[in-house]
PADO-169780 format. One record per residue (C-alpha): residue number from 0; x, y, z. Coordinates in steps of 0.05 Angstrom, whole numbers, plus 5000, padded with zeros to 4 digits. Example, Ala and Ser with C-alpha at 12.3 -4.5 7.8 and 13.67 -1.06 7.14 Angstrom:
@nr->0&X->5246&Y->4910&Z->5156
@nr->1&X->5273&Y->4979&Z->5143
end
This chain:
@nr->0&X->6067&Y->3064&Z->1612
@nr->1&X->6094&Y->2998&Z->1647
@nr->2&X->6026&Y->2983&Z->1676
@nr->3&X->5990&Y->2987&Z->1609
@nr->4&X->6051&Y->2946&Z->1576
@nr->5&X->6044&Y->2890&Z->1628
@nr->6&X->5977&Y->2876&Z->1615
@nr->7&X->5965&Y->2818&Z->1553
@nr->8&X->5924&Y->2847&Z->1500
@nr->9&X->5871&Y->2832&Z->1442
@nr->10&X->5876&Y->2878&Z->1379
@nr->11&X->5813&Y->2866&Z->1336
@nr->12&X->5816&Y->2931&Z->1293
@nr->13&X->5880&Y->2945&Z->1266
@nr->14&X->5900&Y->2968&Z->1183
@nr->15&X->5959&Y->2939&Z->1162
@nr->16&X->5991&Y->2987&Z->1119
@nr->17&X->5960&Y->3042&Z->1170
@nr->18&X->6007&Y->3008&Z->1225
@nr->19&X->6067&Y->3013&Z->1189
@nr->20&X->6133&Y->3049&Z->1226
@nr->21&X->6147&Y->3116&Z->1214
@nr->22&X->6213&Y->3105&Z->1204
@nr->23&X->6205&Y->3057&Z->1147
@nr->24&X->6154&Y->3105&Z->1119
@nr->25&X->6208&Y->3160&Z->1115
@nr->26&X->6265&Y->3112&Z->1084
@nr->27&X->6206&Y->3088&Z->1034
@nr->28&X->6187&Y->3158&Z->1019
@nr->29&X->6257&Y->3184&Z->1015
@nr->30&X->6276&Y->3131&Z->0960
@nr->31&X->6214&Y->3146&Z->0915
@nr->32&X->6230&Y->3217&Z->0925
@nr->33&X->6301&Y->3206&Z->0900
@nr->34&X->6274&Y->3168&Z->0841
@nr->35&X->6221&Y->3227&Z->0824
@nr->36&X->6159&Y->3191&Z->0834
@nr->37&X->6139&Y->3235&Z->0892
@nr->38&X->6167&Y->3303&Z->0922
@nr->39&X->6200&Y->3278&Z->0987
@nr->40&X->6197&Y->3350&Z->1010
@nr->41&X->6124&Y->3351&Z->1013
@nr->42&X->6116&Y->3288&Z->1056
@nr->43&X->6179&Y->3293&Z->1100
@nr->44&X->6149&Y->3336&Z->1158
@nr->45&X->6081&Y->3297&Z->1160
@nr->46&X->6120&Y->3226&Z->1166
@nr->47&X->6159&Y->3251&Z->1227
@nr->48&X->6099&Y->3289&Z->1269
@nr->49&X->6062&Y->3253&Z->1319
@nr->50&X->6015&Y->3306&Z->1324
@nr->51&X->5978&Y->3305&Z->1251
@nr->52&X->5919&Y->3346&Z->1233
@nr->53&X->5870&Y->3311&Z->1197
@nr->54&X->5894&Y->3340&Z->1136
@nr->55&X->5957&Y->3310&Z->1146
@nr->56&X->5929&Y->3244&Z->1168
@nr->57&X->5900&Y->3237&Z->1100
@nr->58&X->5962&Y->3265&Z->1062
@nr->59&X->5998&Y->3211&Z->1101
@nr->60&X->5947&Y->3161&Z->1077
@nr->61&X->5961&Y->3175&Z->1001
@nr->62&X->6033&Y->3168&Z->1018
@nr->63&X->6021&Y->3101&Z->1044
@nr->64&X->5977&Y->3080&Z->0994
@nr->65&X->6034&Y->3097&Z->0938
@nr->66&X->6089&Y->3059&Z->0980
@nr->67&X->6047&Y->2996&Z->0992
@nr->68&X->6038&Y->2975&Z->0917
@nr->69&X->6106&Y->2931&Z->0916
@nr->70&X->6108&Y->2860&Z->0939
@nr->71&X->6171&Y->2873&Z->0980
@nr->72&X->6144&Y->2931&Z->1017
@nr->73&X->6084&Y->2896&Z->1034
@nr->74&X->6126&Y->2840&Z->1061
@nr->75&X->6175&Y->2884&Z->1104
@nr->76&X->6112&Y->2924&Z->1133
@nr->77&X->6080&Y->2871&Z->1154
@nr->78&X->6128&Y->2836&Z->1184
@nr->79&X->6147&Y->2901&Z->1223
@nr->80&X->6075&Y->2910&Z->1247
@nr->81&X->6072&Y->2840&Z->1281
@nr->82&X->6144&Y->2852&Z->1312
@nr->83&X->6114&Y->2921&Z->1342
@nr->84&X->6050&Y->2897&Z->1375
@nr->85&X->6084&Y->2832&Z->1400
@nr->86&X->6132&Y->2876&Z->1433
@nr->87&X->6070&Y->2919&Z->1461
@nr->88&X->6048&Y->2852&Z->1491
@nr->89&X->5986&Y->2839&Z->1446
@nr->90&X->5977&Y->2770&Z->1449
@nr->91&X->5926&Y->2763&Z->1391
@nr->92&X->5924&Y->2807&Z->1331
@nr->93&X->5867&Y->2808&Z->1274
@nr->94&X->5904&Y->2847&Z->1219
@nr->95&X->5862&Y->2874&Z->1172
@nr->96&X->5886&Y->2895&Z->1098
@nr->97&X->5853&Y->2912&Z->1023
@nr->98&X->5879&Y->2865&Z->0980
@nr->99&X->5907&Y->2912&Z->0923
@nr->100&X->5919&Y->2904&Z->0847
@nr->101&X->5982&Y->2943&Z->0805
@nr->102&X->5981&Y->2917&Z->0735
@nr->103&X->6049&Y->2949&Z->0725
@nr->104&X->6086&Y->2905&Z->0768
@nr->105&X->6041&Y->2842&Z->0761
@nr->106&X->6012&Y->2844&Z->0831
@nr->107&X->5938&Y->2813&Z->0839
@nr->108&X->5904&Y->2811&Z->0899
@nr->109&X->5926&Y->2746&Z->0905
@nr->110&X->6000&Y->2760&Z->0902
@nr->111&X->5986&Y->2819&Z->0951
@nr->112&X->5962&Y->2764&Z->1005
@nr->113&X->6017&Y->2721&Z->0989
@nr->114&X->6069&Y->2780&Z->1003
@nr->115&X->6028&Y->2792&Z->1072
@nr->116&X->6040&Y->2719&Z->1089
@nr->117&X->6116&Y->2721&Z->1072
@nr->118&X->6115&Y->2775&Z->1116
@nr->119&X->6083&Y->2738&Z->1174
@nr->120&X->6138&Y->2677&Z->1163
@nr->121&X->6193&Y->2727&Z->1156
@nr->122&X->6176&Y->2743&Z->1231
@nr->123&X->6238&Y->2714&Z->1278
@nr->124&X->6230&Y->2763&Z->1338
@nr->125&X->6169&Y->2720&Z->1364
@nr->126&X->6134&Y->2661&Z->1348
@nr->127&X->6073&Y->2671&Z->1300
@nr->128&X->6019&Y->2627&Z->1302
@nr->129&X->5969&Y->2646&Z->1241
@nr->130&X->5950&Y->2583&Z->1213
@nr->131&X->5886&Y->2543&Z->1243
@nr->132&X->5901&Y->2478&Z->1273
@nr->133&X->5858&Y->2413&Z->1255
@nr->134&X->5836&Y->2380&Z->1314
@nr->135&X->5865&Y->2392&Z->1394
@nr->136&X->5941&Y->2395&Z->1366
@nr->137&X->5978&Y->2415&Z->1425
@nr->138&X->5929&Y->2460&Z->1454
@nr->139&X->5919&Y->2412&Z->1510
@nr->140&X->5998&Y->2401&Z->1522
@nr->141&X->5998&Y->2446&Z->1587
@nr->142&X->6050&Y->2488&Z->1554
@nr->143&X->6036&Y->2561&Z->1566
@nr->144&X->6011&Y->2587&Z->1500
@nr->145&X->6040&Y->2652&Z->1505
@nr->146&X->6113&Y->2640&Z->1530
@nr->147&X->6151&Y->2576&Z->1518
@nr->148&X->6221&Y->2556&Z->1530
@nr->149&X->6275&Y->2573&Z->1476
@nr->150&X->6313&Y->2502&Z->1485
@nr->151&X->6366&Y->2540&Z->1444
@nr->152&X->6390&Y->2591&Z->1494
@nr->153&X->6346&Y->2577&Z->1554
@nr->154&X->6304&Y->2640&Z->1548
@nr->155&X->6231&Y->2644&Z->1532
@nr->156&X->6199&Y->2667&Z->1466
@nr->157&X->6139&Y->2703&Z->1456
@nr->158&X->6085&Y->2677&Z->1418
@nr->159&X->6028&Y->2718&Z->1381
@nr->160&X->5963&Y->2695&Z->1351
@nr->161&X->5956&Y->2728&Z->1284
@nr->162&X->5891&Y->2720&Z->1242
@nr->163&X->5872&Y->2762&Z->1179
@nr->164&X->5814&Y->2803&Z->1157
@nr->165&X->5804&Y->2822&Z->1082
@nr->166&X->5779&Y->2889&Z->1070
@nr->167&X->5729&Y->2911&Z->1020
@nr->168&X->5735&Y->2982&Z->0996
@nr->169&X->5672&Y->3019&Z->0989
@nr->170&X->5697&Y->3045&Z->0922
@nr->171&X->5693&Y->2974&Z->0899
@nr->172&X->5638&Y->2950&Z->0852
@nr->173&X->5600&Y->2893&Z->0869
@nr->174&X->5638&Y->2844&Z->0826
@nr->175&X->5700&Y->2868&Z->0858
@nr->176&X->5673&Y->2852&Z->0931
@nr->177&X->5659&Y->2787&Z->0905
@nr->178&X->5724&Y->2776&Z->0886
@nr->179&X->5755&Y->2789&Z->0951
@nr->180&X->5703&Y->2744&Z->0983
@nr->181&X->5722&Y->2684&Z->0938
@nr->182&X->5799&Y->2703&Z->0954
@nr->183&X->5785&Y->2703&Z->1033
@nr->184&X->5759&Y->2633&Z->1021
@nr->185&X->5815&Y->2608&Z->0983
@nr->186&X->5865&Y->2635&Z->1036
@nr->187&X->5830&Y->2602&Z->1100
@nr->188&X->5879&Y->2551&Z->1107
@nr->189&X->5927&Y->2609&Z->1114
@nr->190&X->5898&Y->2645&Z->1171
@nr->191&X->5843&Y->2689&Z->1137
@nr->192&X->5780&Y->2685&Z->1179
@nr->193&X->5736&Y->2743&Z->1154
@nr->194&X->5714&Y->2802&Z->1116
@nr->195&X->5720&Y->2877&Z->1133
@nr->196&X->5680&Y->2931&Z->1101
@nr->197&X->5713&Y->3001&Z->1108
@nr->198&X->5735&Y->3059&Z->1066
@nr->199&X->5718&Y->3127&Z->1056
@nr->200&X->5646&Y->3124&Z->1093
@nr->201&X->5616&Y->3174&Z->1046
@nr->202&X->5624&Y->3134&Z->0984
@nr->203&X->5585&Y->3080&Z->0956
@nr->204&X->5525&Y->3047&Z->0977
@nr->205&X->5509&Y->2989&Z->1038
@nr->206&X->5466&Y->2948&Z->0971
@nr->207&X->5527&Y->2945&Z->0930
@nr->208&X->5573&Y->2906&Z->0982
@nr->209&X->5507&Y->2868&Z->1012
@nr->210&X->5513&Y->2811&Z->0958
@nr->211&X->5586&Y->2791&Z->0976
@nr->212&X->5577&Y->2798&Z->1052
@nr->213&X->5516&Y->2755&Z->1050
@nr->214&X->5558&Y->2699&Z->1007
@nr->215&X->5617&Y->2708&Z->1061
@nr->216&X->5568&Y->2692&Z->1113
@nr->217&X->5540&Y->2636&Z->1084
@nr->218&X->5608&Y->2608&Z->1071
@nr->219&X->5629&Y->2615&Z->1147
@nr->220&X->5668&Y->2679&Z->1144
@nr->221&X->5667&Y->2726&Z->1196
@nr->222&X->5651&Y->2794&Z->1188
@nr->223&X->5662&Y->2869&Z->1214
@nr->224&X->5639&Y->2932&Z->1191
@nr->225&X->5655&Y->2998&Z->1191
@nr->226&X->5603&Y->3028&Z->1223
@nr->227&X->5571&Y->3103&Z->1239
@nr->228&X->5634&Y->3135&Z->1220
@nr->229&X->5591&Y->3201&Z->1193
@nr->230&X->5510&Y->3207&Z->1210
@nr->231&X->5474&Y->3154&Z->1164
@nr->232&X->5413&Y->3132&Z->1203
@nr->233&X->5389&Y->3094&Z->1140
@nr->234&X->5454&Y->3056&Z->1126
@nr->235&X->5470&Y->3044&Z->1201
@nr->236&X->5403&Y->3012&Z->1212
@nr->237&X->5414&Y->2969&Z->1153
@nr->238&X->5482&Y->2941&Z->1174
@nr->239&X->5460&Y->2925&Z->1249
@nr->240&X->5392&Y->2893&Z->1218
@nr->241&X->5449&Y->2850&Z->1178
@nr->242&X->5479&Y->2826&Z->1245
@nr->243&X->5547&Y->2827&Z->1239
@nr->244&X->5595&Y->2792&Z->1287
@nr->245&X->5635&Y->2859&Z->1309
@nr->246&X->5625&Y->2924&Z->1280
@nr->247&X->5682&Y->2987&Z->1286
@nr->248&X->5673&Y->3063&Z->1310
@nr->249&X->5594&Y->3075&Z->1323
@nr->250&X->5610&Y->3144&Z->1333
@nr->251&X->5552&Y->3178&Z->1296
@nr->252&X->5489&Y->3136&Z->1327
@nr->253&X->5428&Y->3163&Z->1342
@nr->254&X->5379&Y->3139&Z->1394
@nr->255&X->5340&Y->3084&Z->1357
@nr->256&X->5414&Y->3059&Z->1331
@nr->257&X->5438&Y->3048&Z->1406
@nr->258&X->5377&Y->3012&Z->1424
@nr->259&X->5390&Y->2973&Z->1367
@nr->260&X->5456&Y->2956&Z->1376
@nr->261&X->5446&Y->2946&Z->1449
@nr->262&X->5388&Y->2901&Z->1434
@nr->263&X->5426&Y->2857&Z->1380
@nr->264&X->5489&Y->2859&Z->1428
@nr->265&X->5542&Y->2865&Z->1376
@nr->266&X->5611&Y->2876&Z->1401
@nr->267&X->5649&Y->2943&Z->1384
@nr->268&X->5717&Y->2961&Z->1360
@nr->269&X->5733&Y->3025&Z->1403
@nr->270&X->5786&Y->3065&Z->1374
@nr->271&X->5793&Y->3125&Z->1422
@nr->272&X->5860&Y->3165&Z->1390
@nr->273&X->5826&Y->3151&Z->1320
@nr->274&X->5758&Y->3185&Z->1332
@nr->275&X->5794&Y->3244&Z->1363
@nr->276&X->5844&Y->3253&Z->1312
@nr->277&X->5791&Y->3249&Z->1250
@nr->278&X->5752&Y->3291&Z->1285
@nr->279&X->5693&Y->3236&Z->1290
@nr->280&X->5684&Y->3249&Z->1364
@nr->281&X->5692&Y->3324&Z->1388
@nr->282&X->5727&Y->3303&Z->1458
@nr->283&X->5733&Y->3240&Z->1507
@nr->284&X->5687&Y->3277&Z->1553
@nr->285&X->5624&Y->3256&Z->1501
@nr->286&X->5657&Y->3188&Z->1479
@nr->287&X->5605&Y->3136&Z->1476
@nr->288&X->5654&Y->3085&Z->1506
@nr->289&X->5639&Y->3107&Z->1572
@nr->290&X->5558&Y->3098&Z->1563
@nr->291&X->5577&Y->3024&Z->1530
@nr->292&X->5622&Y->3003&Z->1584
@nr->293&X->5582&Y->3019&Z->1639
@nr->294&X->5521&Y->2988&Z->1612
@nr->295&X->5568&Y->2920&Z->1601
@nr->296&X->5560&Y->2924&Z->1524
@nr->297&X->5609&Y->2875&Z->1493
@nr->298&X->5671&Y->2922&Z->1469
@nr->299&X->5745&Y->2922&Z->1456
@nr->300&X->5798&Y->2978&Z->1453
@nr->301&X->5834&Y->2976&Z->1389
@nr->302&X->5880&Y->3020&Z->1350
@nr->303&X->5864&Y->3032&Z->1277
@nr->304&X->5926&Y->3052&Z->1252
@nr->305&X->5984&Y->3061&Z->1297
@nr->306&X->6029&Y->3089&Z->1257
@nr->307&X->5981&Y->3141&Z->1222
@nr->308&X->5952&Y->3163&Z->1293
@nr->309&X->6020&Y->3153&Z->1336
@nr->310&X->5993&Y->3108&Z->1386
@nr->311&X->5997&Y->3041&Z->1414
@nr->312&X->5947&Y->2991&Z->1444
@nr->313&X->5984&Y->3004&Z->1511
@nr->314&X->5970&Y->3078&Z->1501
@nr->315&X->5901&Y->3063&Z->1482
@nr->316&X->5886&Y->3029&Z->1553
@nr->317&X->5926&Y->3088&Z->1591
@nr->318&X->5885&Y->3141&Z->1553
@nr->319&X->5817&Y->3102&Z->1578
@nr->320&X->5846&Y->3096&Z->1643
@nr->321&X->5859&Y->3165&Z->1645
@nr->322&X->5795&Y->3191&Z->1607
@nr->323&X->5747&Y->3140&Z->1640
@nr->324&X->5776&Y->3127&Z->1710
@nr->325&X->5795&Y->3054&Z->1701
@nr->326&X->5836&Y->3017&Z->1744
@nr->327&X->5887&Y->2959&Z->1729
@nr->328&X->5839&Y->2907&Z->1747
@nr->329&X->5787&Y->2942&Z->1701
@nr->330&X->5834&Y->2937&Z->1644
@nr->331&X->5857&Y->2874&Z->1647
@nr->332&X->5779&Y->2844&Z->1655
@nr->333&X->5770&Y->2891&Z->1586
@nr->334&X->5825&Y->2857&Z->1550
@nr->335&X->5807&Y->2789&Z->1573
@nr->336&X->5739&Y->2801&Z->1552
@nr->337&X->5760&Y->2809&Z->1488
@nr->338&X->5783&Y->2740&Z->1479
@nr->339&X->5702&Y->2719&Z->1462
@nr->340&X->5701&Y->2767&Z->1410
@nr->341&X->5759&Y->2741&Z->1368
@nr->342&X->5741&Y->2708&Z->1298
@nr->343&X->5794&Y->2653&Z->1314
@nr->344&X->5771&Y->2575&Z->1325
@nr->345&X->5751&Y->2557&Z->1397
@nr->346&X->5825&Y->2526&Z->1412
@nr->347&X->5853&Y->2593&Z->1398
@nr->348&X->5795&Y->2620&Z->1447
@nr->349&X->5821&Y->2563&Z->1497
@nr->350&X->5887&Y->2584&Z->1492
@nr->351&X->5884&Y->2653&Z->1506
@nr->352&X->5839&Y->2644&Z->1563
@nr->353&X->5886&Y->2596&Z->1595
@nr->354&X->5940&Y->2659&Z->1584
@nr->355&X->5898&Y->2714&Z->1611
@nr->356&X->5889&Y->2665&Z->1674
@nr->357&X->5963&Y->2653&Z->1684
@nr->358&X->5980&Y->2723&Z->1672
@nr->359&X->5922&Y->2751&Z->1724
@nr->360&X->5961&Y->2705&Z->1771
@nr->361&X->6026&Y->2738&Z->1758
@nr->362&X->5994&Y->2804&Z->1761
@nr->363&X->5961&Y->2793&Z->1823
@nr->364&X->5900&Y->2803&Z->1791
@nr->365&X->5856&Y->2746&Z->1810
@nr->366&X->5785&Y->2756&Z->1844
end
């Protein structure tokens, strides 16, 4: 794994709560079991398994939903998720999450997101950049944007860029979707850069979310859509015609949708392990990554849910290497290309480009 870990990586499709550590879920679930909220014996074996069946995957998602309706837990999970991605040499991370309400404890969509921000602020293992800068700031200072000197003890500290996407759940109404977009606008100064549409792909109608997504675009928010997780040609074509900045998965496209995607040149967030574990794609032998990569279509390797699917971004790169015959130079270029698809501002992109150029020299991967 050292080869894949050594490559700096960009993560564009990571669900916050699905990336929680197994050890944390185990501890929290046991606590709820002691309180009689859940039957701990029903979920204990699911949490500790790394090769989960599709049924067990959804059972774990149900547990996570129960656990993540508490402010302190959200803050803890956020902190740990950022630390885990940073330790995997991820240098830019877009975290997406659906703001939740829990009237029984006074949780609003705003207070949920404030708990997420508290989690970002609580990270001490690495330096976290999550707030947009005005002007050039220190971007042109010449300091390595990822590693900088720690004057306290002479060691180098890693830096990770974090940006947030607010997810609209497909179970929501138009009004609820609009509420999420307005919250995103209110929190732009705290690193919220875009909107994601996600949730059960067989629930809801595209027309329900379109007004909120149009409003988000008009206000300058970036948009990514879970698209083509199930066969639905009408919706897929409508989504592509909307021209989002990116789409996730793209598993169930027909020939016409492929032509439209490629003509529009919309970047695709590829989640190999997730697609296989959820049976969306039968095997890597027929995964669309190979065709898109061969045709040089813009794409990015992503994790989806590192906790639920027991993976890491380094693991996804290793999987791509073994399944599609990619070498270290090809993987490095794949990671570097993803910089151009991030939803952060041009200053961050410039920093990331400089970082990749520096890393290429250190890894002896210069052209």
